LOKE-597797 format. One record per residue (C-alpha): x negated, z, y negated; residue in one letter. Coordinates in steps of 0.001 Angstrom, whole numbers, plus 500000, padded with zeros to 6 digits. Each point is the difference from the previous one (the first is absolute). Layout:
N
XZYA...
# end
This chain:
484
611248110553480314M498770500445496135N497053498278498486D497502502951500483S500641499901503618A499413496557500107K496736499978498386R498818502755502210Y501251497657503132G497825497491499003I496977501575498900L499638501973503237L500208496537501732S497429499021498749I497877502855500979L500832499312503631L498972496690499956C496687500799497815S498301502223502476L498307497320502753P498753498710497360A499097503148499132M498842501548503132T497914496902500395R498159500047496884A498827503695501061Q498533499482503210A496323500830500761P496887497201499199T498746499180503463P496820501537500907A496306498219498930V497862499701502025G499357499953503974T498995502922502772V496204499598501292I499928502398503602Q498995499871502606G497683502022503011R496279500807500472I498945500102504055L496534501324501415D498658495874501208A499034501777503201E502559502244501489S503434498170497426R500464504223499204E501109500684496331P497467501317497684V500826502191497584P498417501694496848M498985495661498734V500024499801496558E501883496753498690V499112498037496774V501040496200498680L497451500086497821I500311499174496348A503227501727500089T501384503633499701V501417499989503328H498168502191502447R501064501918502872T499287501736503161T501176499287503818T501763503043502062D500050501122503285H501399496430501199D497547497921498359G502863498594497769R499884499440496093F502195498559497405A499492498518496084F503012499693497927Q500787497664497157G497426497627500414V499887496956497695P499833496426501572A496191499169500741G497078499282501511T498159503648501283Y497459501589501728T500287503402501959L496982502337500761R500596502483502241A496789503036500730T499837502988502273R496859502262501133L499194498627503567G501111496616499390Y498903496687498585A501106499405496792P502666497010500500L500968497947497290L503018496781500339M499937497438497004A503033498152499130N502754501382500414I502369498352498630R503814501558498730A503875498196499101Q502216501919498119D503012501611502569G497526498702502666E498301502998501811P496273500028501419V499592501716503539T496244500251500765L498105501107503570E496423501120499104L497625500950502659P496580502318498809M497487500124501730T497909503328501152R496504500435498220S497300502674500595V498802501630496754V496415500574500455Q498772503366498788L496180501030498011Q497569500874503054E499689504158500372I497056501289501239T500416503671501213V496472501490500124T499336503570501282P497978502836498302G498516498777496503T501940500053497035F498166498730496672T500978500976496669F499128498554496755M497131498301501630G498515496419500671T498849498807503327G499696497310502694T502127501791502218N503921500313500942V500954503081498631R502757501688497577Q499160499763496522T501699501852496908M498585499064496386S499854502821497258R502896499128498620E501888500189503186D498627503499500538I501455501474496415E503425498441500910S500748501579502725V502370503134498436P498085503309500691Q498717502681498847I496985500314497620G498905496751500407E498287500796503787D498220497231501914V500858502558502808F503781500012499658R499631495966499756A498659499826503362V502957501513501950N502019496561500243R497458499037503082L500853499673503471P499031503298501600G499693502017496711L502111502718499099S500163502550496975S502490502885498490G501599498950496504D497970502816498618Y496865499996501451S496937497863499298A499325500075503710H500948497255503062F499905499848503015S498501497399502556I502160499552503414R501283504053499737G496395501340499344G498940502342497513R499080499756496288H496474501210500930D499464498000502694E499577496842498072T496442499551498299L500405499365496107I496851498568498446L499079498903496250L497383497669499737D498708501110503523G500404503986499136L502187501690501916E502590502231497822L500786503284500927Y504061500951499299E499631497150497307P503747501490498292Y501287501048497031H502747503032500091L499006501635503413K502794502362499245D502887497685500337F500309498628503932N495939500024500136E498972497056497327G502646497827497917A497965497926498401I496201498436501165S497097501237497694I499099495461500018V501594498411497052D501439496663501192V498516498875497024E496403499992501068V500743498484503209I498529497028500843D501200499438503981G500870501989502127V499516499537504395Q502085501909502436L499415500062503494M502442501532502388T498276499569503587G496649498066501030G497926501275497225F495874500162500530P498015503297501110A498655500390496613Q503608501041498874Y499145503487502302G502921501644501915N502830499387497965K502809499505502306R502909498505498015S498191497231497816G497639499542496781V501241499453496286F497066498470498115D500152499604496434I497710497881498017T499637500933496540S500092497409497214R497195497804499108T499408500175496089P499276496500497927E497239499559498529S500551497882497324D501817501747497456H501109503476499320A503767500307500700R502353503452499618Y503445500928500526S502747502934499840L503034500719502156G503007502764499583L502388500553502749S502626502492500698V497993502552501934M496058498748499055N497761498518496699A496910498007501010R497460498070497987G497067497428501523M497105498781498721A497419497613501565R497774497647498584G495428498820501198P497544501735500100L495989499236499574W500804496375498680N502436498677502700G497820501367502947R502214502025500871G503569501869498515S501994503517499535W503896500813500252L500980504042499061A503650500663500648S502560503440499215A502845500846500933R502266503200498763S503235501281501599G502370501999497819Y502707501364502692M500417502928498043D500994498228496682L502431497896502307V501762503099501222F500392501317497092G501378496659498149L503010500178502991I500068503974499300K498621500716503402Q498004502737498824N500786501768502614K497665498040502806L496199499959500117P497847498658497892S497853497682501189P497212498181498685R497510498059501106Y496988497244498641H497286497747501886D496842497659498674V498468497857501311F496452498317498885L498176496952501207K497130498371499411A497742497430501990Q496745497543499200I498667497169501889D496159501059500452L499196496676501396D501533496838501734R499730502304503204N501340504183499131H503085500861498244A499799503949498753L502840501501499039S501289503682498570F503432501396500832D501554503258498693V504028501165501021L501329503354498343H503382501260500141A501363503193499239G503249501614499900D501603503114498659R503780501504501217Y501213503009498207T503627501492500844F501955503641498882D503432499874500608A502258502855500577P500649501283503732S501366502732502037T499087502333502553T501143503681501727G503012500348502273F502398497331499499L497753498134497188D501378502719497489S497157500911498173L498698497191497454S496206498950499713T498236497311498472R497627497845502425E496676498268498506N497618497598501464A496956498149498983R498225497458501460N497208497730499711G498495497087501971Y497188497623499590G498038496757501522N496629498952498873S498131497158501351Y496815498413499337A498016497267502247W497189497203499392A500152497032501853T497462497135500702L501004496775501737K496700498244500864S499949496373501707T497263498921501960F499921496290500854G502975498470500666A501811501819502586K498848503573499718A501760502318497809I498503504175499027V502802502567498459R498589503183498920S502166502743498459M498982503434498686A502827502394499255S501601503558498919A503585501038500134S501641503256499099L503422500981500593V501294503478498473T503119501776500310R501194503299498020S503436502084500615R500878502265497962D503627501805499825G501570503988499812F503454501070499797E501293502851497277R502884501600499363Y502015498537496739V499966503702498168N496347500444501238R496757498463499021T498023501628503494E500244497424502663P501218500773503246L497686498230501668Y497355497212499651T498292497095501508V497017498096499538K497868497226502420N496934497715498870E499036497285502685R497487496953498914D497900498168502460Y497324498003498776S498445496536501870I496653498809499820L499611496419501879G498173497064500628F500852496715502012K498526497313500353Q501440496367501837D498288497149501280W501739496506500764T498617497302502072H500702496485500084G499251498006502913F502494497360499553S503610499402499031D501343501779502768A497528502303500816Y498918503239497402V498024502961500861L500757503030498139G498458503734500180Y499193503168497825G499856503384499171I501957502485498235D499006503330499390V502500502748498585R499183503794498566G503114502240499402L500133503712498987R503272501532499557N500742503507498048T503714501323500325D501155503032498550S503429502101500157F500803503536498548R503801501424499274S500942503008498989Q503148501856500213A500744503081497538F502859500801501237Q503019499118502312D501899497378498690P503072501016501347N499971503648498490D499801499846496420P499310504423499679S496282500966499675Q497925500495503612D499370503963500862P498334499622502572S496910497592498902G500632497408502204T499111497481497362Y498356497511498518P498823498598503385V497423496889499783T500128497372502286T496905497712500836T498292498104502543P498364502154502488A495757500290499666S497611500039502742G498525497931502926R503546499366501993R502105497061499802A502070499554496861P502915502114500159G501956502088496876W499853504058499588G501297502664497802S498195502208497919I500452503343499142S501850500962496341P497356499636497232I499600503117497696D
# end
């Protein structure tokens, strides 16, 4: 064996002898700390309690019990700890002076006692709900800010009430139904005066927005059953709106702008603070909105409403107020259409509709002594409707037919309500309500040729005019011979 082989043999022997020492040097360091583990049981049934939050206070250790009620904290340094366990339906558990030593696991069995959670009292009352008003009765109330925050179209209080129990409404209409009744079975009042058809955009599902701006409302009371006889023969309910009471200290002005309309309101004092006034106006511009979104083929509706109010204290026992409400709508439609066999003839349809609601009323409130109140009201109302339309071929100016309808009804009324309070438990009320109604309704249609036949009429059948039948017989429809 040469010297080189001897050197390699000696080196190999040294390496083999050093392996145990190197192995001992690379052994893992024992873990520091210990384990705190345990199980949480129901104090009465001794059943495991899952989903309990377990925390070692003043440490980062936090866990939740499993379905067997078990928990464990690994690597807890030596020391003294306080454990807290909490779960809904159980009283909080606190265990102090838990001593932990390195390498010595701590095992706990902790009982938790059931605890009754006291909920806030809920009172259910039928029949009457109040919005944005105050009173001593137990009623459901909403502030003006609450109503404005409800997702709705046109900032409309009529759309805010559909969240109440027993009420329902559609997505495209301001009407609401009470317990399945029709919308015209609900009496709608503003400061004691009945409103007829109080809706804008009546060509869209008979009214998409109410004519009462939410900014002029002070309180709303909704009665869905058991309302007094003074409200007449309505079947479903009473929707009683009270307008805003203007401040009498100094004038205030406000402006508002939304996607659908713009509004302005002013209010202030009158007669050296003895009275106050309010003026509000709102204008909608749906036609401009349709133009911006490039939907010019849709109908072009516009609407506006104005509300005026003035009130004065004549003396300590008499207060007089004047109210005026006017609303108007304009609806135009001009779009391509078709007629004839299989809709093969191109035409254009045109419609121009207008609607109006106007009300004026004066109210005198008088008190006699401490227990007698008299409320007297004189009013005048006018509701109008005008519809005009025609259809023509695209290459002609003469119409195929025309339709015109005008309807209006006016109401003059006087009512007086007396209230006598004999005690806190007994109140006597009686009154009178007198109204006079005048209605006019005219209709006229003219057909100048057969819409399905573009050729000229050689028989002389056209034009044909249709109007309501005249005479003393019952209302009906009649056809008049061709006009010369």
